Structure formats: structure tokens, C-alpha cells
VOBA-1610 file (N, C-alpha, C; in pm, whole numbers, padded with zeros to 5 digits, always signed):
BEGIN
Met+00084-00117+00000Met+00000+00000+00000Met+00090+00124+00000Thr+00060+00220-00084Thr+00138+00342-00096Thr+00063+00460-00038Asn+00132+00543+00037Asn+00072+00663+00092Asn+00123+00781+00009Tyr+00047+00818-00093Tyr+00090+00926-00181Tyr+00088+01062-00111Gly+00006+01077-00008Gly+00000+01204+00064Gly+00133+01238+00130Val+00200+01139+00187Val+00329+01161+00251Val+00432+01204+00147Gly+00433+01139+00033Gly+00527+01175-00073Gly+00506+01318-00121Leu+00382+01360-00134Leu+00351+01496-00178Leu+00395+01596-00071Gln+00371+01564+00055Gln+00415+01653+00162Gln+00568+01667+00161Tyr+00637+01557+00139Tyr+00782+01561+00133Tyr+00828+01648+00016Gln+00766+01632-00100Gln+00804+01710-00218Gln+00781+01859-00193Asn+00670+01895-00129Asn+00644+02036-00097Asn+00748+02090+00000Ala+00784+02011+00101Ala+00885+02054+00198Ala+01020+02071+00130Leu+01054+01981+00040Leu+01180+01990-00033Leu+01186+02117-00116Gln+01078+02151-00182Gln+01072+02275-00260Gln+01086+02397-00170Asp+01025+02393-00053Asp+01037+02505+00041Asp+01181+02524+00085Phe+01250+02414+00116Phe+01390+02424+00159Phe+01480+02468+00044Glu+01452+02424-00077Glu+01533+02467-00191Glu+01523+02617-00213Ala+01411+02676-00176Ala+01394+02821-00190Ala+01484+02897-00093Leu+01534+02830+00010Leu+01622+02894+00108Leu+01770+02889+00068Thr+01801+02830-00046Thr+01939+02823-00092Thr+01993+02964-00113Pro+02108+02998-00054Pro+02162+03134-00070Pro+02196+03165-00215Asn+02175+03291-00253Asn+02216+03332-00386Asn+02368+03349-00388Ala+02424+03384-00503Ala+02570+03392-00517Ala+02632+03497-00425Val+02566+03611-00407Val+02619+03717-00322Val+02626+03670-00177Val+02518+03611-00129Val+02515+03561+00009Val+02616+03448+00027Gly+02622+03357-00068Gly+02717+03247-00061Gly+02861+03295-00054Ala+02893+03397-00133Ala+03029+03452-00132Ala+03061+03518+00002Arg+02963+03588+00060Arg+02987+03654+00189Arg+03006+03551+00301Val+02927+03444+00296Val+02943+03337+00395Val+03083+03276+00383Ala+03125+03249+00261Ala+03259+03191+00239Ala+03368+03285+00292Ala+03352+03416+00269Ala+03449+03512+00319Ala+03451+03515+00471Asn+03334+03511+00533Asn+03327+03509+00681Asn+03397+03386+00736Val+03367+03271+00681Val+03428+03147+00730Val+03579+03151+00708Gly+03624+03206+00595Gly+03767+03219+00571Gly+03834+03306+00676Glu+03772+03418+00712Glu+03828+03505+00816Glu+03833+03434+00951Leu+03729+03358+00981Leu+03722+03290+01111Leu+03820+03174+01122Arg+03864+03123+01009Arg+03959+03011+01009Arg+04102+03057+00982Ala+04123+03187+00978Ala+04256+03242+00951Ala+04341+03240+01077Pro+04474+03249+01060Pro+04560+03256+01178Pro+04518+03370+01269Pro+04527+03355+01399Pro+04585+03241+01471Pro+04483+03136+01511Phe+04364+03138+01452Phe+04257+03049+01497Phe+04235+02926+01409Glu+04316+02909+01305Glu+04290+02802+01208Glu+04291+02663+01270Ala+04369+02643+01373Ala+04375+02510+01435Ala+04257+02483+01528Asn+04194+02588+01578Asn+04091+02571+01680Asn+03949+02589+01628Gly+03933+02649+01513Gly+03800+02673+01460Gly+03735+02794+01525Phe+03604+02797+01520Phe+03533+02912+01576Phe+03402+02868+01638Val+03351+02954+01724Val+03219+02936+01782Val+03132+03051+01733Ala+03003+03037+01744Ala+02913+03140+01692Ala+02805+03174+01794Leu+02768+03300+01794Leu+02660+03351+01878Leu+02554+03414+01789His+02430+03386+01816His+02318+03452+01750His+02234+03514+01861Ile+02257+03642+01883Ile+02192+03712+01995Ile+02080+03798+01939Arg+01958+03761+01969Arg+01842+03834+01920Arg+01783+03917+02034Arg+01765+04043+02006Arg+01713+04134+02108Arg+01579+04197+02068Thr+01556+04221+01941Thr+01437+04298+01903Thr+01310+04214+01896Asp+01322+04083+01880Asp+01200+04002+01867Asp+01192+03889+01969His+01284+03881+02061His+01281+03779+02166His+01280+03848+02303Trp+01176+03919+02329Trp+01168+04000+02450Trp+01161+03920+02578Gly+01119+03795+02570Gly+01105+03715+02690Gly+01233+03646+02735Ser+01339+03659+02658Ser+01465+03591+02693Ser+01522+03647+02822Gln+01571+03556+02905Gln+01634+03595+03031Gln+01787+03604+03017Leu+01839+03570+02898Leu+01984+03574+02877Leu+02032+03717+02859Thr+02145+03746+02921Thr+02203+03880+02912Thr+02330+03875+02827Asp+02381+03993+02792Asp+02508+03998+02721Asp+02618+03934+02804Asp+02610+03946+02935Asp+02709+03883+03023Asp+02704+03730+03014Asp+02583+03674+02996Asp+02571+03529+02977Asp+02643+03486+02850Phe+02624+03562+02742Phe+02691+03530+02617Phe+02841+03554+02629Gly+02881+03656+02706Gly+03022+03681+02731Gly+03088+03565+02802Ala+03016+03502+02894Ala+03069+03384+02963Ala+03095+03271+02864Phe+03008+03256+02766Phe+03028+03155+02662Phe+03155+03185+02583Val+03174+03311+02547Val+03295+03351+02474Val+03419+03323+02558Arg+03414+03359+02685Arg+03528+03335+02774Arg+03557+03185+02791Ala+03455+03102+02779Ala+03474+02957+02792Ala+03544+02896+02670His+03560+02975+02565His+03627+02928+02442His+03740+03024+02406Pro+03840+03037+02491Pro+03942+03141+02473Pro+04031+03124+02351Ser+04038+03005+02295Ser+04128+02984+02181Ser+04054+02982+02047His+03927+03020+02049His+03846+03017+01928His+03812+03159+01881Ala+03803+03174+01749Ala+03744+03295+01694Ala+03595+03290+01723Val+03529+03405+01719Val+03386+03413+01752Val+03313+03484+01639Tyr+03209+03419+01588Tyr+03123+03483+01489Tyr+02998+03530+01562Leu+02965+03657+01546Leu+02850+03716+01615Leu+02747+03765+01516Ala+02626+03717+01531Ala+02512+03769+01457Ala+02414+03823+01560Thr+02379+03949+01548Thr+02284+04010+01640Thr+02204+04117+01568Asp+02088+04146+01621Asp+02004+04251+01564Asp+02009+04378+01648Asn+02112+04388+01734Asn+02120+04502+01824Asn+02259+04563+01816Ala+02267+04689+01775Ala+02396+04756+01756Ala+02472+04771+01887Ile+02401+04792+01997Ile+02468+04807+02127Ile+02535+04675+02167Thr+02463+04566+02151Thr+02520+04435+02182Thr+02639+04406+02091Gln+02627+04437+01963Gln+02737+04412+01870Gln+02861+04492+01912Gln+02844+04618+01942Gln+02958+04701+01981Gln+03019+04654+02112Lys+02937+04604+02201Lys+02987+04554+02329Lys+03086+04440+02307Phe+03055+04350+02214Phe+03143+04236+02188Phe+03260+04273+02099Val+03235+04345+01992Val+03342+04382+01899Val+03441+04477+01966Gly+03392+04567+02049Gly+03478+04664+02115Gly+03538+04619+02247Ser+03513+04496+02286Ser+03561+04446+02413Ser+03714+04436+02415Ala+03774+04493+02519Ala+03919+04481+02535Ala+03959+04337+02563Glu+03869+04262+02625Glu+03898+04123+02664Glu+03898+04027+02544His+03796+04036+02460His+03786+03938+02352His+03746+03997+02217Gly+03746+04128+02206Gly+03708+04191+02079Gly+03795+04152+01962His+03923+04123+01987His+04014+04084+01880His+03976+03950+01817Arg+03892+03871+01885Arg+03850+03741+01833Arg+03713+03746+01767Val+03642+03858+01777Val+03503+03865+01733Val+03492+03921+01592Arg+03420+03849+01509Arg+03384+03897+01375Arg+03232+03907+01376Ala+03181+04022+01338Ala+03037+04044+01347Ala+02972+04041+01209Cys+02854+03987+01205Cys+02774+03987+01083Cys+02738+04132+01048Thr+02750+04165+00922Thr+02705+04295+00873Thr+02606+04272+00762Arg+02533+04373+00728Arg+02436+04356+00619Arg+02504+04323+00488Ile+02442+04237+00414Ile+02496+04196+00284Ile+02433+04282+00176
//
């Protein structure tokens, strides 16, 4: 017995995900970001990433200090930061403690 409904749902989901494929400009920027994060002196250790949302996640109890603790827990890694808040971004990028390791997402 074949369930054609499941196959159709899968095909629709596959088409939805294919629509999320980055275009050439976005793909090139991602490649450049990853290249910077894997550059010396961090090439042997890799990188960690933070996605700090402030404008649409009002119920979050996490603070910038909580995310800072995560960064401090990975002292030998580069840090990729994506945030929707300029104050938070500047706090991490401008940090005397770990700012030299932080690369921040910018608009493409």
C-alpha cells in the first residue's frame, strides 16, 4: 500500500527548503566570513558562533554577560557574532577582553 499524501508533503517541503538556498552574493559573503574565522591564529581551533536576538525575543532571560561567559569559555576560538542590536554588537566587537576574536555579521 502506498501513501501518496506523505510523498507529496515531502516534495512540498523539499521545494520550500530549496527556496532557502543562498544566492551567489550571500554564498560569497558566507565563504568570506568562514575564511576570516579560520585564519591565523585560529585556524587550528575553529570558531564558535553567537546569534543574539534582542528585538523580537523580548522574553529571553539571557544577558550579554551570559553570552560573554560563553565567549570566555572558548578562549582559543574565533567568535562569529550575529545580532540585531547595535549596542550588543559594539559591546562584543569593542571588548578589550575578547574583541580581537570577534567577527560580526554585517548587512549583505
